[in-house]
N, C-alpha and C positions, 0 to 999 in steps of 0.2 A: 406638449403632453397633456393628457386629460387630467392628470393630477394637478398640474399648475392651474388649470381652469377652475377645478373644484376648490383648490386652496385659496384662490382669489375671492371666493364667495363664502368661505367658512373659516372659523377660528379653531376648528377641531381637526387636526391632521389625520387622526384615525378615521373619522367620518369621511373626510375628503378623499383619502386614498382608497377607502372601500368603495365609495361612489364611483370613482374612476375605474376600478376593477369591474364593477357591475355594468357600467356603460360599455366597456370593452367586451365583456362576455356577450352582451346583447348584440353588439355590432358584428361579432364574429361567430355568433350562434354556437357558443361553447356549451357542450352537453353538461347536464347537471351532475354527471358522474365525476366531473372534475370539481373537487371541493372548493367552496368559496368562504364560508363562515369560519371564524375561529382562528384567523391568522393575523398577526400584527403587521399589516401592510405598510403602515407608516414607518416602521423600523427598517424596512429594506428599500424604501424610496430613495433614489439617487445614491444607493450604496451597493446593493446586491443583484438587482434584477430590474429590467425595463419592460414596458408593455405587458404588465402583469395581468394574468387572467385567472389566477387561482394558485393552488399549491398541490404538490404531489406527495401523498402518503406512501412511505416505503417501510415495510416491516423491519424492526430492529431486533436482533437476537444478541445474546450475551454468551461469552466464553469465559471459562475459568473455574477455579483459580488456576492461574499460570504463574509459576514461580520465576521471577526475573531478578537476578542479582540478589537473591534471598528475600525478595519482597513479593508478597502474594498480590497478583493483579487480576482484575476482571476487565474484559475487553468487549466493547459493543461493536456490532457489525450491522450495516444496513444492506440487505440483499433480497432479491427475489429468486435466488438459485437454491432450490431445495437440496439439502444434504451438506451444503457448504459449512454452515456453522457447527453442525454435528461433527464434521470432519476435523475442523480446527480444534474443537473441544476435546475430542479423544486424543489428538496429538498433544494438546496441552496437558492432559492427564498423564500420558506416558512420560512426558518430559518432567513433570512436577514430581511424580513418585520416584523418579530416578535422581532427583537432586536439583532440578530446575536448569535454567539457562543463565550463562554468564555472558555479559555484553561489554563491548568497548565502543564508545561513540566519539567520533572526531568531527568537529565543525570545520568544513572546508569552504563554506561560504556560498551564498546564492550568487549567481553570475549573470552578467549581461555582456554582450559582445558587439558593440557598435563598429561600423566600418568607416574609416577615414579614407577618402579618395584624394590622392596627392597628384600634383601636376606632372611630376616626373620622378625618376628614381633618386635624383639628388635630394629632392624634398623628402622622400621616404627616409633617406639616411638621416636627415636633420631631425625629423620628427622622432625617429627611434632613439637618436642620441639624446634629445631633450627628455624623453620619457625615462631613459636609463639614468640620467643625471639629476632628475628632479622628483624623485619619489615622494619626498615629504610635501612638496608643493602640490602634487596630484592628490595626496591624501587630504590636504587642507581645502582644496577646491571641492572635493567630494563632501567633506564635513560641513560645508556651508549650507547644504541642503537638508540636513537631518541632525536631530539631537540624539538619535538612538543608534544609527548604524555606524560602522567603522570599516573603511576599506582595508581588506586583508592583503590583497596582492593584485597584480595585473601582469599580463604577458602579451606580447605582440606576435602576430603571425601574418607574414607578408605574402600576398598574391599579386604579382605585377606591381602596379602603382597603388594598390589598396592595402591598408593595414587593418586587420581584424584585431581589435583591442579587447581582450577578454578580461573583465574586471570581476573580482569576487569580494563580497562584503559580508561582514558579521552583522546580521540583522536581528540579533538577540532572539526574542521569542516570536517575532513576526516572521512570516515567510519571506517577505522582503522584496518582491518584484517591483512594486511601486517605488520603494526606497531606492533601489539600485538603478532603475530606469531614469528617475529624476537626477540622481547624482551623476550618472553616465552622461546625460545631456549637458550638465554643467561642465564636465571635463572636456568633452569633445567640442563644445562651443568655444571654450577658452583656447583650445589648440587651433581651431579653424579660424576664429575671428580675431583673437588677441595676438596670437603668435605667428600665424602663417596666413594672413588674409590674402585672398585671390590665388593661393597656392594649395590650400587644403579645403575640402568640402566634407560635410558629414553626409555620407551616402545613406545611412540608416542607423537608427539607434539599436536595432537588433538584427545582426547579420547571421543568425542561426548557429554561431559557434558557441553560444551560451552553454549548453543547448537546452532550450525550454520546450517541454511537452513532447519530446521525441527521444527514443532510444538512440544513443550515439556513442561512438568510440571515445570522444573527448570526455564525456561525463564518466564513462567506464574507467578511464585512466586517471583523470584529474579530480573527479568527484564533483558534486554540486549539492549544496545544502548541508547534509550530514552524511558522512561515511560511517557505516556500522559494521562491526564484526560480532558474531555470536557463536558460542560453542556450547555443546552439551553432550552428555553421555547417557545413553538409554541402556539400562541393564538388559542383558539378553533374556532374562526370565520375564521382565516386563514386556519386552518386544513380543515374546512368544504368547504370553497370556492375554495381553490387551490388544495387540495388533495382528496376532496369528501369522507371523512370519519369522524367519531366522535371520541372523546377522549377515551371513554370506549371501543369501538371496537378495537382501536389501542392498548391500554394497554393489553387487553385480548389476542389479537393475538400475541403480542410480547412475552408474558409469555408462551403461548402454543407452539410457534415455537422456540424461541431462548433460552428458559430455559428447558421446558419439552421435546421438541423434541430433542434439542441438548444433554440433559442428556440421553435420550433413545439411542441416537447414540454414547454416550460416547466420545464426542469430547473433545479435549484439546484446550482451547482458542477459542472455536467455538460458543460462545453465541452471535451469530450475523447472519445476513441473507446472506450477500455477501461482507464482508469487503475486501476479497481478490480481488474482481473485481476492486475496486477503487484503492487499493494499487498497483496492478499489472499494471494497465493502467498509473498510475502516475509515477511509478518507470521506466517503459519503456520510457516514454516521457522525463524524467529528468536525465537519465543516471545512475540510481541506479543499484545495483546488483539484477537483476530480480529474481534470485533463492532465495533471502531472503524474498520473499513474504511468503514463508512457515512459517517464524517466525514473520515477521513484521505485518502480517495480523491477528494475534491472537487478539481477540477483545471481550469485553463484552459490549453489548448495552442494556441499561435498559430504560424503559418508565413507567411513573406514572402520575396520575392526581393530580395537585396541589390544594391548597385550593381555588383558584379562578376558578377552573374548566378547566384550560388550561393544555396542554400536556408538562410535564417536561421530558427532555431527558438527559441521562448520557451515556458517552462513555469512556471506559478505554482500552488503548492499551499499554501493558507493555514492548514491545520489538520492537520498531521501529528502524531499522538499516538503516541509510541513511547518505548522505553527500552533501556538496556543493562544495567540491574540490576533485580532484583525480578521478581515474577510468574513467568511462563513462561520468562523469560530465564535463570532459575537452573537449569532442567532441563538435563541433560548434553548431549543431542542438539542442543537449541536453542542452548545455549551454544557448542557446536562450530560451528554454522552462523554464529553471530555472529562468531566468530573468523575465519572465512573472509573476511568483508568487510574486516577490518582496521580497523574503526571504533574510534576511541579514546574516543568519547563519544556521547551520544544526538544531539547536534547534528551530529556527524560522520556518524552513521547516517542522519540526514535527508538529507544530501547524496547518499548511495547510493540512497535511495528515489526522490528526484525525478529523478535521472539515469537510473535504470532505467525509470521511467515514460516519460521522454522517448524512450528507446530503443524501448520497446514501441509508443508512439504513432507514431513514425517508420516502423517496420516495417509496422504494420497499414495505415496510410494509403497507403503505397507499394504494398502488396499489392492494395489496392482499386483504385488507379490502374492497375496493370498487369493486373488481372483474375485474380489468383492465389488469391484468398481461398478459394473453394470447393475448388479442386484441392489446396491445402495441407492442408485438413482431411480431404479424402479420402485423401491420401497418408500423413499422420501421425495424424490423429484416429481413422481407422477402419482403417488398414492393419495387417496382421500384421507380424512381424519381417522376413520376406523383402522385402515391399514397402517397408518403412520403412528398410531397411539403409543406403541412401545418400541418403535424403531429408533436406533441411534446409528449414525453412519458417517462415512467419510465421502468427500466430494471429488470431482476431477478437480475432484473430490471426494469419494466416499466409500466406506466399507461398513456393511451391516454388522451390528454387534451380535455376538453369539450368546450373551448373557441375558436371561429373562426369567422372571419369577414364575412364569406359567409354562415352563418347559420349552422356552424359545431356543435354548441351546440345542436340544435334540432336533427341533424343527429346522434350524439353520443347518445342522449337520446333514440332514436328509436332503435338503434343497441343494447343498453343495455337492453331495454325492451324485444327484441327478445331473447337475451341470457338468460334472467331471466326465460322465459317460458321453456327453455330446461334444467335448472339447478335444483338442489335439493332444498327443502323448506328452508333449513338452510341458503342458500345464497340469496334467493329471496328478502328478506327484504333489504339487503345491496345494491343489484343491483337496485331495484326500488328506493331506497333513492338516490342513485347516479344519476339515470336517472332524477329524479325530480330536483335535484340540477343542473344537466347539462343544463336543460331547463331554470331554473330560473337564473342561474349565467353564461350564455354564454359569458357575457362580464365582468366577475368578475375581471379580471386583471386590468381593468381601475379603479375599485373601490379601489384597493390596491395600486395604484400609484407606481407600481414597475414593469414596463413593460420590459420584455426581448423579443426582436424581434425574430420571427420565420423566419429563413433564408431559402431561396430556396435551395433545394439539387441540387448540380451541376450535 
C-alpha cells in the first residue's frame, strides 16, 4: 500500500497518509470535486477504509425533540433525500405532543452461523450430542477469545451431513461481528480438530443462517442484535390538526398498505412503509455498518383505534444491529452525531432508532391519507431555496405543512382543491377535508404549544 511506502520515509503518520491519498488521486485522475483536505486519514488507516482517495460530505439534518420513555431526544440523520427529515420531524412532533413513545428493548445477541461438514450422519449425531451436553465448555472456548463478549445461546440446524451452528453473543456496546467471528472460529476449530479429526471439517465460518446484511425469516423470528417494541398513542385532535387525516382513514390505509400490500409482495419483515429510510440515514450519521440496514430495518408497524377514539401505534423491530463503540462510531463526526442522541449504551440507542422509525411511519401514512405525498416531494425534493424556504413536509416520505405566517394555509388549501379536481372520486373526499382543515388550522401549531421553527434553507 502507498501508506506503507510513505510511512517508511516519514515519522508523521498524518503527513504520510495524506501523501498516499494525494498519490492515489493523481494516479486515478480523481476530480477535485471529491474533497481531499481536512480529513484525519491517519485515523482510518488499517481500520475503516483502504485505497483512500478522499472523503464524501453528506448533509446532516436534525429531528426533535422526540419524547422517548419520557426523555427528550434530538436525532441526527445523514441523507440526500429531500423531505425525509421534515417528514420524521413532524411525526416526532405529533408523537411528542401526544405523550411520546414508550419502548422495550431486548438484547437477543449478534449471531454467526458457521457450517460443520460431517463425514456421515453418525458423526452428525455425535456432534449434536456433544453440543447438547457441553454448553459450559462451549461458552468457555468462546470466552478465551474476548474479554468483553459473552456467548448467550446456540442452536443447531441440520441439512444432510452439514450442521449450521447459529451462535449468539452479548457484545455489550460493540456491534460485535469481529468478536463473534473470532469466537466462532475457536469453537468450530475445537470441534473439528480436537474432538472429531478427519470426521468433521469447517465448511465456512458464515453459512448465511446468521443472517447478516439480508432480510431473513430467521432474524424475523429469532432476532439479531436487539429486538425492540415501541407503542404510542396519537390524540385524534393532534392527528387532525398536525397531520390532516383522521384515525379511521389512517388505520385502513395502514392495513391495506403495510399488511395486504406487503403480503401481496411477499416481503420478509416488510410490514412498514419506509423504515429503511430512517434506519439508513441514522446509521450513516452515527457510524453504524450501513449494509446492515438490510436486516436492521425489518419492521412491523401496526395502527388501531383505541377505546377513546385516538390512534394507537405499535412498532416491532426484531434485529437492530448497532453500536456505540468500535467501527465507524469512533470517527469524530460520527461520534459527535452519537452524542447528539444522548444515548448511554447501544440498547439506549436502539430506543432512539425504533422511536424515529415510528415517527417516520406515522408521518408518511398521514401524508398518503391526506394526499400530500407528491406535493411534498415537489416542494422539498425538487425545489430550489426560494421555494423550499418555508416548506415543511413528510417523505415517502412527506406532506407539506399547511401552517405559514404569510398565509401559507390558504395557499395550501387552494392548491389541494385544484389537485382534487384532477383526482379520482375516491381521493376527493380526503383532499377536500384536508383543504378545509388547512384553512381552518393555518396556525394550529400555536394551539398545540409545541413549536418547531422552520429554518431558512441556506
